[in-house]
N, CA, C and O atoms as a Tinker XYZ file with bonds, in Angstrom:
   256  protein
     1  N    -12.558000  -11.212000   -4.948000    73     2
     2  CA   -12.370000  -11.481000   -3.338000    64     1     3
     3  C    -11.605000  -12.882000   -3.468000    63     2     4     5
     4  O    -12.040000  -13.873000   -4.054000    81     3
     5  N    -10.398000  -12.766000   -2.813000    73     3     6
     6  CA    -9.529000  -14.024000   -2.568000    64     5     7
     7  C    -10.304000  -14.935000   -1.535000    63     6     8     9
     8  O    -11.110000  -14.583000   -0.674000    81     7
     9  N     -9.837000  -16.226000   -1.858000    73     7    10
    10  CA   -10.357000  -17.310000   -0.730000    64     9    11
    11  C     -9.361000  -16.967000    0.299000    63    10    12    13
    12  O     -8.256000  -16.501000    0.023000    81    11
    13  N     -9.827000  -17.236000    1.626000    73    11    14
    14  CA    -9.148000  -16.976000    3.017000    64    13    15
    15  C     -7.581000  -17.386000    2.939000    63    14    16    17
    16  O     -6.634000  -16.645000    3.202000    81    15
    17  N     -7.536000  -18.471000    2.601000    73    15    18
    18  CA    -5.907000  -18.706000    2.326000    64    17    19
    19  C     -5.038000  -17.848000    1.502000    63    18    20    21
    20  O     -3.876000  -17.673000    1.869000    81    19
    21  N     -5.490000  -17.282000    0.401000    73    19    22
    22  CA    -4.673000  -16.578000   -0.326000    64    21    23
    23  C     -4.724000  -15.089000    0.384000    63    22    24    25
    24  O     -3.699000  -14.413000    0.474000    81    23
    25  N     -5.894000  -14.668000    0.839000    73    23    26
    26  CA    -6.114000  -13.565000    1.558000    64    25    27
    27  C     -5.037000  -13.269000    2.678000    63    26    28    29
    28  O     -4.489000  -12.202000    2.953000    81    27
    29  N     -4.902000  -14.439000    3.209000    73    27    30
    30  CA    -4.150000  -14.585000    4.608000    64    29    31
    31  C     -2.646000  -14.224000    4.144000    63    30    32    33
    32  O     -1.895000  -13.472000    4.766000    81    31
    33  N     -2.356000  -14.856000    3.002000    73    31    34
    34  CA    -0.903000  -14.776000    2.619000    64    33    35
    35  C     -0.749000  -13.304000    2.029000    63    34    36    37
    36  O      0.364000  -12.796000    2.162000    81    35
    37  N     -1.648000  -12.630000    1.452000    73    35    38
    38  CA    -1.516000  -11.372000    0.936000    64    37    39
    39  C     -1.337000  -10.393000    2.074000    63    38    40    41
    40  O     -0.541000   -9.461000    1.950000    81    39
    41  N     -1.971000  -10.547000    3.065000    73    39    42
    42  CA    -1.944000   -9.667000    4.231000    64    41    43
    43  C     -0.604000   -9.914000    4.921000    63    42    44    45
    44  O      0.037000   -8.913000    5.242000    81    43
    45  N     -0.106000  -11.105000    5.186000    73    43    46
    46  CA     1.020000  -11.481000    5.661000    64    45    47
    47  C      2.340000  -10.737000    4.764000    63    46    48    49
    48  O      3.295000  -10.229000    5.351000    81    47
    49  N      2.245000  -10.761000    3.615000    73    47    50
    50  CA     3.202000  -10.065000    2.874000    64    49    51
    51  C      3.401000   -8.748000    2.874000    63    50    52    53
    52  O      4.484000   -8.170000    2.780000    81    51
    53  N      1.983000   -8.127000    3.017000    73    51    54
    54  CA     1.912000   -6.648000    3.062000    64    53    55
    55  C      2.110000   -6.300000    4.368000    63    54    56    57
    56  O      2.274000   -5.092000    4.544000    81    55
    57  N      2.145000   -7.036000    5.389000    73    55    58
    58  CA     2.498000   -6.492000    6.662000    64    57    59
    59  C      4.195000   -6.129000    6.931000    63    58    60    61
    60  O      4.734000   -5.686000    7.945000    81    59
    61  N      4.796000   -6.511000    5.583000    73    59    62
    62  CA     6.189000   -6.376000    5.660000    64    61    63
    63  C      6.433000   -4.680000    5.026000    63    62    64    65
    64  O      7.584000   -4.282000    4.842000    81    63
    65  N      5.560000   -4.027000    4.814000    73    63    66
    66  CA     5.663000   -2.650000    4.222000    64    65    67
    67  C      5.636000   -2.669000    2.640000    63    66    68    69
    68  O      5.745000   -3.669000    1.931000    81    67
    69  N      5.478000   -1.433000    2.255000    73    67    70
    70  CA     5.332000   -1.123000    0.770000    64    69    71
    71  C      6.643000   -1.364000   -0.011000    63    70    72    73
    72  O      6.703000   -1.687000   -1.198000    81    71
    73  N      7.547000   -1.188000    0.715000    73    71    74
    74  CA     8.907000   -1.340000    0.053000    64    73    75
    75  C      9.159000   -2.923000   -0.305000    63    74    76    77
    76  O      9.450000   -3.337000   -1.427000    81    75
    77  N      9.012000   -3.613000    0.710000    73    75    78
    78  CA     8.981000   -4.922000    0.554000    64    77    79
    79  C      7.971000   -5.636000   -0.412000    63    78    80    81
    80  O      8.292000   -6.495000   -1.233000    81    79
    81  N      6.874000   -5.224000   -0.225000    73    79    82
    82  CA     5.928000   -5.529000   -1.230000    64    81    83
    83  C      6.333000   -5.603000   -2.634000    63    82    84    85
    84  O      6.235000   -6.564000   -3.398000    81    83
    85  N      6.861000   -4.296000   -2.876000    73    83    86
    86  CA     7.479000   -4.101000   -4.219000    64    85    87
    87  C      8.592000   -5.282000   -4.765000    63    86    88    89
    88  O      8.611000   -5.877000   -5.843000    81    87
    89  N      9.486000   -5.380000   -3.617000    73    87    90
    90  CA    10.518000   -6.614000   -3.800000    64    89    91
    91  C      9.793000   -7.899000   -4.207000    63    90    92    93
    92  O     10.068000   -8.513000   -5.238000    81    91
    93  N      8.919000   -8.240000   -3.396000    73    91    94
    94  CA     8.105000   -9.358000   -3.562000    64    93    95
    95  C      7.480000   -9.551000   -4.777000    63    94    96    97
    96  O      7.482000  -10.694000   -5.234000    81    95
    97  N      6.905000   -8.593000   -5.437000    73    95    98
    98  CA     6.343000   -8.476000   -6.667000    64    97    99
    99  C      7.423000   -8.934000   -7.710000    63    98   100   101
   100  O      7.258000   -9.809000   -8.560000    81    99
   101  N      8.437000   -8.269000   -7.519000    73    99   102
   102  CA     9.689000   -8.523000   -8.601000    64   101   103
   103  C     10.105000   -9.960000   -8.600000    63   102   104   105
   104  O     10.270000  -10.694000   -9.574000    81   103
   105  N     10.281000  -10.298000   -6.984000    73   103   106
   106  CA    10.587000  -11.908000   -7.032000    64   105   107
   107  C      9.550000  -12.853000   -7.336000    63   106   108   109
   108  O      9.901000  -14.017000   -7.527000    81   107
   109  N      8.411000  -12.574000   -7.409000    73   107   110
   110  CA     7.250000  -13.389000   -7.747000    64   109   111
   111  C      7.219000  -13.627000   -9.209000    63   110   112   113
   112  O      7.098000  -14.730000   -9.742000    81   111
   113  N      7.348000  -12.422000   -9.838000    73   111   114
   114  CA     7.604000  -12.611000  -11.304000    64   113   115
   115  C      8.566000  -13.133000  -11.882000    63   114   116   117
   116  O      8.476000  -13.710000  -12.966000    81   115
   117  N      9.723000  -12.976000  -11.149000    73   115   118
   118  CA    10.959000  -13.994000  -11.561000    64   117   119
   119  C     10.974000  -15.297000  -11.032000    63   118   120   121
   120  O     12.029000  -15.930000  -11.067000    81   119
   121  N      9.840000  -15.849000  -10.492000    73   119   122
   122  CA     9.628000  -17.212000   -9.861000    64   121   123
   123  C     10.443000  -17.466000   -8.704000    63   122   124   125
   124  O     10.674000  -18.607000   -8.304000    81   123
   125  N     10.889000  -16.407000   -8.152000    73   123   126
   126  CA    11.720000  -16.661000   -6.945000    64   125   127
   127  C     10.651000  -16.319000   -5.689000    63   126   128   129
   128  O     10.696000  -15.227000   -5.123000    81   127
   129  N      9.720000  -17.326000   -5.325000    73   127   130
   130  CA     8.727000  -16.992000   -4.451000    64   129   131
   131  C      9.148000  -16.836000   -2.938000    63   130   132   133
   132  O     10.015000  -17.555000   -2.442000    81   131
   133  N      8.478000  -15.847000   -2.230000    73   131   134
   134  CA     8.575000  -15.811000   -0.747000    64   133   135
   135  C      8.270000  -17.186000   -0.244000    63   134   136   137
   136  O      7.391000  -17.783000   -0.866000    81   135
   137  N      8.773000  -17.739000    0.665000    73   135   138
   138  CA     8.601000  -18.871000    1.289000    64   137   139
   139  C      6.982000  -19.354000    1.558000    63   138   140   141
   140  O      6.543000  -20.496000    1.425000    81   139
   141  N      6.325000  -18.287000    1.923000    73   139   142
   142  CA     4.712000  -18.633000    2.280000    64   141   143
   143  C      4.105000  -19.010000    1.229000    63   142   144   145
   144  O      3.034000  -19.613000    1.297000    81   143
   145  N      4.685000  -18.719000    0.115000    73   143   146
   146  CA     3.814000  -18.919000   -1.460000    64   145   147
   147  C      4.245000  -20.285000   -1.905000    63   146   148   149
   148  O      3.541000  -20.779000   -2.786000    81   147
   149  N      5.255000  -20.991000   -1.477000    73   147   150
   150  CA     5.743000  -22.144000   -2.047000    64   149   151
   151  C      4.807000  -23.409000   -2.213000    63   150   152   153
   152  O      5.063000  -24.327000   -2.992000    81   151
   153  N      3.641000  -23.354000   -1.354000    73   151   154
   154  CA     2.723000  -24.375000   -1.426000    64   153   155
   155  C      1.583000  -24.031000   -2.252000    63   154   156   157
   156  O      0.576000  -24.738000   -2.228000    81   155
   157  N      1.665000  -22.989000   -2.989000    73   155   158
   158  CA     0.631000  -22.569000   -3.926000    64   157   159
   159  C      0.854000  -23.140000   -5.332000    63   158   160   161
   160  O      1.952000  -23.468000   -5.781000    81   159
   161  N     -0.446000  -23.227000   -6.038000    73   159   162
   162  CA    -0.388000  -23.826000   -7.345000    64   161   163
   163  C     -0.002000  -22.425000   -8.144000    63   162   164   165
   164  O     -0.216000  -21.324000   -7.638000    81   163
   165  N      0.510000  -22.575000   -9.269000    73   163   166
   166  CA     0.796000  -21.646000  -10.033000    64   165   167
   167  C     -0.252000  -20.608000  -10.236000    63   166   168   169
   168  O      0.026000  -19.411000  -10.298000    81   167
   169  N     -1.576000  -21.125000  -10.350000    73   167   170
   170  CA    -2.768000  -20.308000  -10.423000    64   169   171
   171  C     -2.969000  -19.549000   -9.365000    63   170   172   173
   172  O     -3.392000  -18.433000   -9.667000    81   171
   173  N     -2.798000  -19.771000   -8.029000    73   171   174
   174  CA    -3.014000  -19.220000   -6.981000    64   173   175
   175  C     -1.716000  -18.317000   -6.706000    63   174   176   177
   176  O     -1.865000  -17.311000   -6.013000    81   175
   177  N     -0.606000  -18.595000   -7.154000    73   175   178
   178  CA     0.496000  -17.561000   -7.133000    64   177   179
   179  C      0.251000  -16.528000   -7.876000    63   178   180   181
   180  O      0.493000  -15.456000   -7.321000    81   179
   181  N     -0.296000  -16.454000   -9.343000    73   179   182
   182  CA    -0.911000  -15.456000  -10.151000    64   181   183
   183  C     -1.809000  -14.684000   -9.335000    63   182   184   185
   184  O     -1.638000  -13.474000   -9.194000    81   183
   185  N     -2.710000  -15.275000   -8.816000    73   183   186
   186  CA    -3.922000  -14.437000   -7.981000    64   185   187
   187  C     -3.281000  -13.658000   -6.954000    63   186   188   189
   188  O     -3.673000  -12.495000   -6.863000    81   187
   189  N     -2.403000  -14.031000   -6.179000    73   187   190
   190  CA    -1.676000  -13.466000   -5.241000    64   189   191
   191  C     -0.893000  -12.295000   -5.699000    63   190   192   193
   192  O     -0.887000  -11.232000   -5.077000    81   191
   193  N     -0.207000  -12.509000   -6.837000    73   191   194
   194  CA     0.630000  -11.461000   -7.450000    64   193   195
   195  C     -0.292000  -10.456000   -8.035000    63   194   196   197
   196  O     -0.028000   -9.268000   -7.848000    81   195
   197  N     -1.331000  -10.786000   -8.714000    73   195   198
   198  CA    -2.461000   -9.665000   -9.183000    64   197   199
   199  C     -2.917000   -8.803000   -7.935000    63   198   200   201
   200  O     -3.069000   -7.587000   -8.055000    81   199
   201  N     -3.125000   -9.436000   -6.776000    73   199   202
   202  CA    -3.701000   -8.990000   -5.713000    64   201   203
   203  C     -2.701000   -7.903000   -5.167000    63   202   204   205
   204  O     -3.106000   -6.761000   -4.952000    81   203
   205  N     -1.374000   -8.269000   -4.941000    73   203   206
   206  CA    -0.470000   -7.375000   -4.609000    64   205   207
   207  C     -0.128000   -6.065000   -5.552000    63   206   208   209
   208  O      0.336000   -5.015000   -5.106000    81   207
   209  N     -0.400000   -6.283000   -6.760000    73   207   210
   210  CA    -0.075000   -5.237000   -7.899000    64   209   211
   211  C     -1.354000   -4.456000   -7.692000    63   210   212   213
   212  O     -1.182000   -3.238000   -7.628000    81   211
   213  N     -2.472000   -4.840000   -7.586000    73   211   214
   214  CA    -3.707000   -4.062000   -7.393000    64   213   215
   215  C     -3.472000   -3.097000   -6.131000    63   214   216   217
   216  O     -3.527000   -1.868000   -6.174000    81   215
   217  N     -3.206000   -3.868000   -5.021000    73   215   218
   218  CA    -3.014000   -3.024000   -3.729000    64   217   219
   219  C     -1.827000   -1.987000   -4.031000    63   218   220   221
   220  O     -1.979000   -0.862000   -3.554000    81   219
   221  N     -0.945000   -2.179000   -4.593000    73   219   222
   222  CA     0.380000   -1.248000   -4.861000    64   221   223
   223  C     -0.165000   -0.321000   -5.597000    63   222   224   225
   224  O      0.030000    0.844000   -5.249000    81   223
   225  N     -0.979000   -0.587000   -6.791000    73   223   226
   226  CA    -1.427000    0.504000   -7.691000    64   225   227
   227  C     -2.255000    1.680000   -7.015000    63   226   228   229
   228  O     -2.456000    2.723000   -7.638000    81   227
   229  N     -2.718000    1.491000   -5.754000    73   227   230
   230  CA    -3.473000    2.348000   -5.083000    64   229   231
   231  C     -2.590000    3.255000   -4.430000    63   230   232   233
   232  O     -2.890000    4.447000   -4.372000    81   231
   233  N     -1.285000    2.719000   -3.815000    73   231   234
   234  CA    -0.375000    3.505000   -3.256000    64   233   235
   235  C      0.408000    4.246000   -4.040000    63   234   236   237
   236  O      0.955000    5.261000   -3.609000    81   235
   237  N      0.566000    3.769000   -5.432000    73   235   238
   238  CA     1.484000    4.500000   -6.418000    64   237   239
   239  C      0.713000    5.646000   -6.793000    63   238   240   241
   240  O      1.351000    6.597000   -7.245000    81   239
   241  N     -0.833000    5.774000   -6.675000    73   239   242
   242  CA    -1.471000    6.695000   -7.122000    64   241   243
   243  C     -1.493000    7.834000   -6.024000    63   242   244   245
   244  O     -1.723000    8.990000   -6.377000    81   243
   245  N     -1.265000    7.532000   -4.742000    73   243   246
   246  CA    -1.334000    8.482000   -3.589000    64   245   247
   247  C     -0.081000    9.210000   -3.398000    63   246   248   249
   248  O      0.976000    8.587000   -3.492000    81   247
   249  N     -0.084000   10.594000   -3.113000    73   247   250
   250  CA     1.009000   11.326000   -2.487000    64   249   251
   251  C      1.331000   11.142000   -1.205000    63   250   252   253
   252  O      0.627000   11.849000   -0.485000    81   251
   253  N      2.179000   10.421000   -0.554000    73   251   254
   254  CA     2.265000   10.141000    0.983000    64   253   255
   255  C      3.604000   10.886000    1.285000    63   254   256
   256  O      4.052000   10.910000    2.432000    81   255
């Protein structure tokens, strides 16, 4: 479970929709961080990235 600050960032990023979250994942991996993540440590950035990937893995397995 993420700390409330990180959970809030994940929720904010996810509110932009699945397609945009996939873009965020690519950007974060390239160290081109969304503005909301600029204040985070590298460890926190990695935790947010892992959470976004985990969330998207669920969607990738579903037929929508």
